[in-house]
C-alpha positions in Angstrom: 15.9 -25.1 -12.3 13.1 -27.5 -11.5 9.5 -26.3 -11.5 8.2 -25.6 -8.0 4.5 -25.1 -8.8 3.9 -28.3 -10.7 0.6 -28.8 -12.5 -0.1 -25.1 -12.4 0.4 -23.4 -15.8 0.2 -19.8 -16.9 -3.0 -18.1 -15.5 -5.1 -17.0 -18.4 -8.2 -14.6 -18.7 -11.2 -16.8 -19.5 -14.1 -14.5 -18.7 -16.8 -14.2 -16.2 -18.5 -17.4 -17.3 -15.5 -19.6 -16.6 -15.7 -22.2 -13.8 -11.9 -22.7 -13.8 -10.5 -21.8 -10.4 -7.0 -21.1 -11.9 -8.2 -18.6 -14.5 -9.0 -14.8 -14.4 -12.7 -14.0 -14.7 -12.4 -10.2 -15.0 -8.7 -9.3 -15.1 -7.9 -9.1 -18.8 -4.5 -7.3 -18.9 -4.8 -6.2 -22.5 -8.3 -4.7 -22.3 -8.3 -1.0 -22.8 -10.3 1.1 -20.3 -10.2 4.9 -20.5 -7.4 4.8 -23.0 -5.0 2.5 -21.1 -4.6 -1.2 -20.8 -5.9 -2.7 -17.7 -2.4 -3.9 -16.6 -1.3 -0.2 -17.0 -4.1 0.9 -14.6 -3.2 -1.9 -12.3 0.5 -2.4 -11.8 0.2 -5.4 -9.4 3.1 -6.5 -7.0 3.8 -9.5 -5.0 4.7 -9.0 -1.2 7.7 -11.1 -0.7 7.1 -11.5 3.0 3.5 -12.8 3.0 3.5 -14.8 -0.2 6.9 -16.4 0.2 7.1 -16.3 4.0 3.8 -16.4 5.8 3.2 -20.1 6.5 0.1 -19.8 8.6 1.6 -19.2 12.1 -0.5 -17.2 14.5 -0.3 -16.6 18.2 -2.2 -19.8 18.9 -0.6 -22.3 16.4 2.4 -23.1 14.3 2.8 -23.3 10.5 0.1 -24.9 8.4 1.6 -24.3 5.0 4.9 -25.5 3.6 6.9 -22.5 2.4 10.2 -24.3 2.1 9.8 -24.6 -1.6 12.0 -27.6 -1.7 14.8 -26.3 0.6 16.2 -28.9 3.2 16.0 -26.3 5.9 14.1 -23.1 6.3 16.1 -19.9 7.5 19.2 -20.7 5.4 20.7 -19.1 2.3 19.6 -22.3 0.4 16.0 -21.4 1.4 16.6 -17.8 0.3 17.4 -19.0 -3.2 14.5 -21.4 -3.2 12.2 -18.4 -2.4 13.6 -16.4 -5.2 13.0 -19.3 -7.7 9.5 -19.7 -6.3 8.6 -16.0 -6.3 9.7 -15.5 -9.9 7.9 -18.6 -11.2 4.8 -17.5 -9.3 4.9 -14.0 -10.7 5.6 -15.2 -14.2 2.7 -17.6 -14.2 0.3 -14.9 -12.9 1.5 -12.2 -15.1 2.5 -10.0 -12.2 5.2 -7.6 -13.2 6.4 -6.2 -9.7 7.5 -7.3 -6.3 8.1 -5.7 -3.0 10.4 -6.7 -0.2 11.8 -6.1 3.3 15.6 -6.7 3.7 15.1 -9.7 6.0 12.4 -11.2 3.8 15.2 -11.9 1.3 17.7 -13.5 3.6 17.9 -14.8 7.1 19.2 -12.2 9.4 22.6 -12.9 10.9 23.9 -12.0 14.3 26.3 -9.7 12.7 24.9 -7.0 10.5 28.0 -7.2 8.2 27.1 -10.8 7.5 23.4 -9.9 6.9 24.7 -7.2 4.4 26.9 -9.8 2.7 23.9 -12.1 2.3 21.9 -9.3 0.9 24.5 -8.5 -1.8 24.6 -12.2 -2.7 20.8 -12.8 -3.0 20.2 -9.5 -4.8 22.7 -10.5 -7.4 20.7 -13.7 -8.0 17.4 -11.6 -8.0 18.9 -9.2 -10.5 19.6 -12.1 -12.9 16.0 -13.2 -12.5 14.7 -9.8 -13.2 16.7 -9.5 -16.4 15.5 -13.1 -17.4 11.8 -12.4 -16.8 11.3 -8.7 -17.2 9.8 -8.5 -13.6 10.6 -5.3 -11.7 10.9 -4.1 -8.1 8.1 -1.8 -7.0 9.6 -0.7 -3.7 11.9 -1.9 -1.0 11.9 -1.3 2.8 13.8 -2.4 6.0 12.1 -4.6 8.7 12.8 -2.5 11.8 10.1 -4.1 14.0 10.8 -7.8 14.3 14.3 -7.9 15.9 14.2 -7.4 19.7 16.5 -4.5 19.5 13.6 -2.6 18.0 11.1 -3.2 20.9 11.1 0.6 21.6 11.0 1.6 17.9 13.8 2.3 15.4 13.7 6.1 14.8 11.8 6.5 18.0 14.1 4.3 20.2 15.6 5.6 23.3 19.0 4.0 22.4 21.4 5.8 20.2 23.1 2.5 19.4 19.7 1.0 18.1 19.2 4.2 16.2 22.5 3.5 14.4 21.4 0.0 13.5 18.2 1.4 12.1 20.3 3.8 10.0 22.5 0.8 8.8 19.5 -1.2 7.8 17.9 1.7 5.9 21.2 2.4 4.2 21.5 -1.2 3.0 17.8 -1.5 2.0 18.2 1.6 -0.1 21.3 0.2 -1.7 19.4 -2.9 -2.7 16.3 -1.0 -3.8 18.5 1.1 -6.1 20.5 -2.0 -7.3 17.1 -3.6 -8.2 15.7 -0.5 -9.8 13.0 0.1 -7.3 10.4 2.8 -7.9 9.9 3.7 -4.3 11.1 3.1 -0.7 8.7 2.7 2.2 8.7 3.6 5.9 6.3 1.6 7.9 6.7 2.6 11.6 5.6 -0.7 13.0 7.1 0.2 16.4 7.4 3.9 16.0 5.0 4.8 18.8 4.4 4.2 22.5 2.4 2.2 25.0 2.3 4.9 27.8 3.3 8.5 28.1 4.6 7.8 31.5 7.9 6.7 30.0 7.8 8.6 26.7 9.1 11.9 25.3 6.8 12.2 22.3 8.4 15.5 21.0 11.9 14.0 21.0 10.9 10.6 19.5 9.1 12.4 16.5 12.0 14.7 15.9 14.3 11.7 15.9 12.1 9.9 13.3 12.3 12.9 11.2 16.1 13.1 11.5 16.3 9.5 10.3 14.1 10.1 7.3 16.0 13.1 6.4 19.3 11.0 6.5 17.6 8.5 4.3 16.5 11.1 1.7 20.0 12.6 1.5 21.6 9.2 1.1 19.1 8.0 -1.3 19.5 10.9 -3.6 23.2 10.7 -3.3 23.2 7.1 -4.7 20.9 7.9 -7.6 17.5 7.0 -6.1 15.1 9.1 -8.0 11.8 7.6 -6.8 9.3 8.5 -4.1 9.8 7.8 -0.4 6.6 6.6 1.2 5.0 6.6 4.6 2.6 3.8 5.2 0.1 5.0 8.0 -1.2 2.6 10.6 -2.9 3.6 13.9 -2.0 0.8 16.2 -0.6 -2.7 16.3 2.0 -3.7 17.4 2.2 -0.4 19.5 -0.8 1.0 21.2 -0.3 4.5 19.8 1.7 4.9 16.5 2.9 8.2 15.2 1.8 7.6 11.6 -1.9 7.1 12.8 -3.6 7.9 9.4 -2.8 9.9 6.1 -3.7 13.2 7.7 -1.5 12.7 10.6 1.4 11.5 8.4 1.1 14.4 5.9 1.1 16.9 8.8 4.2 15.2 10.2 6.0 15.4 6.8 5.0 19.1 6.3 6.1 20.0 9.9 9.7 18.5 9.2 10.1 19.6 5.6 9.8 16.1 4.1 6.7 16.6 2.0 8.6 17.2 -1.3 10.2 13.7 -1.2 7.5 11.6 0.5 4.0 10.4 -0.5 1.6 7.9 1.0 1.5 4.1 0.7 -2.1 3.6 1.7 -3.1 0.2 3.0 -6.9 -0.8 3.0 -6.7 -2.7 6.3 -4.8 0.1 8.1 -7.4 2.6 7.0 -10.2 0.6 8.7 -8.1 0.2 11.8 -7.9 4.0 12.0 -11.6 4.2 11.8 -11.7 5.5 8.3 -12.8 4.0 5.0 -10.2 3.0 2.5 -11.6 5.7 0.1 -11.2 8.4 2.8 -7.5 7.7 3.2 -7.0 7.7 -0.6 -8.9 10.9 -1.0 -7.0 12.6 1.9 -3.8 11.7 0.3 -4.9 12.7 -3.3 -6.1 16.1 -2.3 -2.8 16.9 -0.7 -0.9 15.7 -3.8 0.6 12.7 -1.8 -1.2 9.6 -3.2 1.7 7.4 -4.2 1.2 3.7 -3.8 -1.3 1.1 -2.4 -1.1 -2.0 -0.3 -4.0 -3.9 -1.6 -5.8 -6.0 1.0 -8.8 -5.7 3.4 -9.6 -6.3 6.9 -12.4 -8.0 8.8 -14.6 -5.4 10.6 -15.6 -8.2 13.2 -11.9 -8.6 14.2 -9.9 -5.9 15.8 -6.5 -6.6 14.3 -4.7 -6.4 10.9 -6.0 -9.6 9.2 -4.4 -8.7 5.8 -7.0 -10.6 3.8 -7.0 -10.7 0.0 -9.4 -8.1 -1.3 -12.8 -9.3 -2.5 -15.2 -6.6 -1.7 -16.0 -5.1 -5.1 -17.6 -2.0 -3.5 -14.3 -1.3 -1.9 -12.2 -1.8 -5.0 -14.6 0.2 -7.1 -14.3 3.3 -4.8 -10.5 2.7 -4.6 -10.2 2.8 -8.4 -12.5 5.8 -8.7 -10.1 7.7 -6.3 -7.1 6.5 -8.2 -8.4 7.4 -11.7 -9.6 10.8 -10.5 -6.2 11.4 -9.0 -4.5 10.6 -12.3 -3.1 7.3 -11.3 -0.3 6.2 -8.9 3.4 6.7 -9.0 3.7 3.3 -7.4 1.4 0.3 -7.8 -0.9 -2.2 -6.1 1.1 -4.4 -3.7 -0.9 -7.4 -2.4 0.2 -7.1 1.3 -2.1 -10.0 1.9 -2.0 -13.5 3.0 -4.1 -16.7 2.6 -6.1 -17.8 5.5 -4.5 -20.2 7.9 -6.5 -23.2 6.6 -5.8 -22.2 2.9 -2.4 -24.0 3.0 -1.7 -25.3 -0.6 0.2 -23.8 -3.6 -3.1 -23.8 -5.5 -4.6 -21.5 -2.6 -1.7 -19.1 -3.2 -2.6 -18.8 -6.8 -6.4 -18.6 -6.1 -5.9 -15.9 -3.6 -4.1 -13.7 -6.2 -6.6 -14.3 -8.9 -9.3 -13.3 -6.3 -7.6 -10.0 -5.6 -6.6 -9.3 -9.2 -10.1 -10.0 -10.3 -11.6 -7.8 -7.5 -9.5 -4.8 -8.6 -10.3 -5.4 -12.2 -13.9 -5.3 -11.4 -13.3 -2.1 -9.4 -11.5 -0.6 -12.4 -14.4 -1.5 -14.8 -16.9 -0.1 -12.4 -15.1 3.1 -11.6 -14.7 3.8 -15.4 -18.4 3.3 -15.8 -19.1 5.8 -12.9 -16.9 8.4 -14.5 -18.3 7.9 -18.0 -21.9 8.0 -16.6 -21.2 11.4 -15.0 -24.2 11.7 -12.8 -22.2 11.5 -9.5 -19.6 13.9 -10.6 -22.3 16.3 -11.9 -24.2 16.2 -8.6 -21.1 17.0 -6.6 -20.2 19.9 -9.0 -23.8 21.4 -8.7 -23.8 20.9 -4.9 -21.2 23.7 -4.6 -22.4 25.8 -7.5 -23.2 28.7 -5.3 -19.4 29.3 -5.0 -19.0 29.8 -8.7 -20.7 33.2 -9.0 -21.7 36.2 -7.0 -20.6 36.4 -3.3 -19.6 32.7 -3.4 -17.1 33.4 -6.1 -15.7 36.4 -4.2 -15.1 34.1 -1.2 -13.2 31.5 -3.4 -11.2 34.3 -5.1 -10.1 35.6 -1.7 -11.8 39.0 -2.3 -14.4 38.9 0.4 -14.1 40.3 3.9 -15.7 39.1 7.1 -17.6 42.5 7.4 -18.8 42.1 3.8 -20.1 38.6 4.4 -21.7 39.6 7.6 -23.5 42.6 5.8 -24.6 40.1 3.0 -26.1 37.7 5.6 -28.0 40.5 7.2 -29.4 41.6 3.9 -30.8 38.1 3.3 -32.6 38.2 6.6 -32.8 34.4 6.6 -31.6 31.6 4.5 -33.3 28.5 3.2 -32.1 25.0 4.2 -29.4 23.9 1.7 -30.3 21.6 -1.0 -30.6 17.8 -0.3 -27.5 15.7 -0.2 -29.3 13.0 -2.0 -27.2 10.2 -0.5 -29.7 7.5 -1.1 -30.2 8.5 -4.8 -26.4 8.5 -5.3 -26.1 5.1 -3.7 -28.9 3.8 -6.0 -27.0 5.2 -9.0 -23.8 3.4 -7.8 -25.6 0.2 -7.6 -27.3 0.6 -10.9 -24.0 1.3 -12.5 -22.3 -1.6 -10.9 -24.9 -4.3 -11.5 -26.5 -3.2 -14.7 
């Protein structure tokens, strides 16, 4: 096999002083932080669709990047093989140990689903060989049930029983391939599971049908030996105006309502969090306190733009607070998938590598900073003291479930009045954060 990314060697850690654009400045995979190697804290994954497929097309212009990787024609099985070669060479040179995929990222979709499945069997055999050769693993798989016109009204939420069957068939095959490749998880992103107007929508029926499809997936997955987590990836809008998995809290409520919470966790994407009007940290914390923080799509959005820009993460405040949440939650069952793409004018192979270096360095800095915050202890101590009144006396009785409304009412009357609660000290805490990050 000939080298695809010529003149780009293995990407090494050279330290913050390095001026080499093709070197890590902060990501040192062997560095030990809080008792674990950096690469163990940060199991990075390559998103097959963006890195090997996104060529700069947008609604106003065609491709700007060549993602043929030497194939004579895109959209062929020969091109699918070239993408595998390119992907594994890319991951090997960057030291990335995982990848994520949709079914139709791997092969061009045929008119007949039986032919698509045959192609998936063929290419997954080739991928499996590459995995054995390199040690690179599959983080998670999923099915693209939003691009094909048949899914214009959704997959699980479709109004057509025939389309629902096609969705089931795609999920079955994607689960087969995920298990074949040893994937740790399986993701549901309801790209078109939602509606444009309630004038033509039975919301209750659609949500119940989505749950039926997910239950079938769990039953089948367990029957073929899938022992990993299923994930929901929340997103509030785009492409549909109203999507049923709006945010983590909504998705968690849906899972509990339909008895799916024992098999599912959240795959939280930073850009989706901001589209929902939340911070990335909020969505991570919401998932963690509900015991459902599973995996992360590592990217960021542009708050000046109203859509899903899928930029490579570079905001170190965001990655710091992300890693703070991940460490406090005990880590992830999944990993950090770079669901991100280079900007349209960044159209060279070097740009692909430099984008991943940017993202990996940004999360390495976040990890370093988060560890410092935890070791410093001042923020955690402040939060603990803020709620200290619930650790003794009447507060403890409340927490222990021993107080009654009548008792609390009588206690309030005995006080006569209460002082204003202690200061939240937000500005002090933000100053502490800055001093830790930039000391």
